[in-house]
C-alpha positions as CSV (number, residue, x, y, z in Angstrom):
1,M,0.0,0.0,0.0
2,L,2.7,2.4,0.9
3,D,4.6,1.7,-2.3
4,A,1.5,2.6,-4.3
5,A,1.1,5.8,-2.4
6,R,4.8,6.7,-3.0
7,A,4.3,6.0,-6.7
8,L,1.2,8.2,-6.9
9,L,3.1,11.0,-5.1
10,A,6.0,10.7,-7.6
11,R,3.6,10.9,-10.5
12,K,1.5,13.8,-9.2
13,G,3.9,15.7,-6.9
14,R,1.3,15.8,-4.1
15,L,-1.0,13.4,-2.3
16,T,-4.6,14.0,-1.2
17,S,-7.5,11.8,-0.2
18,A,-9.2,12.7,-3.6
19,L,-6.1,11.6,-5.5
20,L,-6.0,8.3,-3.6
21,D,-9.7,7.7,-4.2
22,V,-9.5,8.1,-8.0
23,A,-6.1,6.5,-8.7
24,P,-6.7,3.0,-10.1
25,D,-3.5,1.5,-8.6
26,T,-4.0,2.7,-5.0
27,A,-6.4,1.8,-2.2
28,S,-9.0,4.3,-1.2
29,A,-8.2,7.0,1.3
30,R,-10.5,5.3,3.8
31,Q,-8.6,2.0,3.4
32,Y,-5.3,3.9,4.2
33,I,-6.9,5.5,7.2
34,E,-8.2,2.2,8.5
35,R,-4.8,0.5,8.0
36,F,-2.5,3.3,9.2
37,G,-4.7,5.3,11.5
38,S,-4.7,8.6,9.5
39,L,-3.5,10.1,6.2
40,G,-1.0,12.0,8.3
41,N,0.5,8.7,9.4
42,V,0.7,7.6,5.7
43,Y,2.3,10.9,4.7
44,E,4.9,10.5,7.5
45,L,5.6,6.9,6.6
46,I,6.3,7.7,2.9
47,G,8.2,10.9,3.6
48,Y,5.6,13.3,2.2
49,S,5.4,16.9,3.6
50,P,1.8,18.0,3.2
51,S,0.8,21.6,2.3
52,K,0.0,24.0,5.1
53,R,-3.7,23.6,4.4
54,Q,-3.4,19.8,4.6
55,R,-1.4,20.1,7.8
56,L,-4.2,22.2,9.4
57,T,-6.7,19.6,8.4
58,L,-4.6,16.8,9.8
59,E,-4.0,18.7,13.1
60,R,-7.7,18.9,13.6
61,G,-7.7,15.1,13.7
62,V,-10.1,14.5,10.9
63,G,-10.4,10.7,10.5
64,R,-7.7,10.0,13.0
65,R,-7.4,7.2,15.5
66,R,-4.4,6.2,17.6
67,L,-2.9,2.8,16.9
68,P,-0.8,0.7,19.3
69,P,2.9,0.5,18.5
70,G,3.7,-1.7,15.6
71,V,0.1,-1.9,14.3
72,G,-0.6,-0.6,10.8
73,Q,2.9,-1.0,9.5
74,D,3.2,-2.0,5.8
75,P,3.8,-5.8,5.8
76,R,6.3,-5.5,2.9
């Protein structure tokens, strides 16, 4: 999953929930949130620095849940 998100980021130069939802080779944003706890966690794991607007949304905790250590890591 993370490799697919990295590839999308490389192609588009940014990453958003909308881009994840429409890209045919990635899981939906909801699936990333369910697996990794938040899109912020996904961004961090793939080394993406979101825009200021995205950071503000992430700081509000939209769609966020805390995961125990080790849970939600990419199995590859």
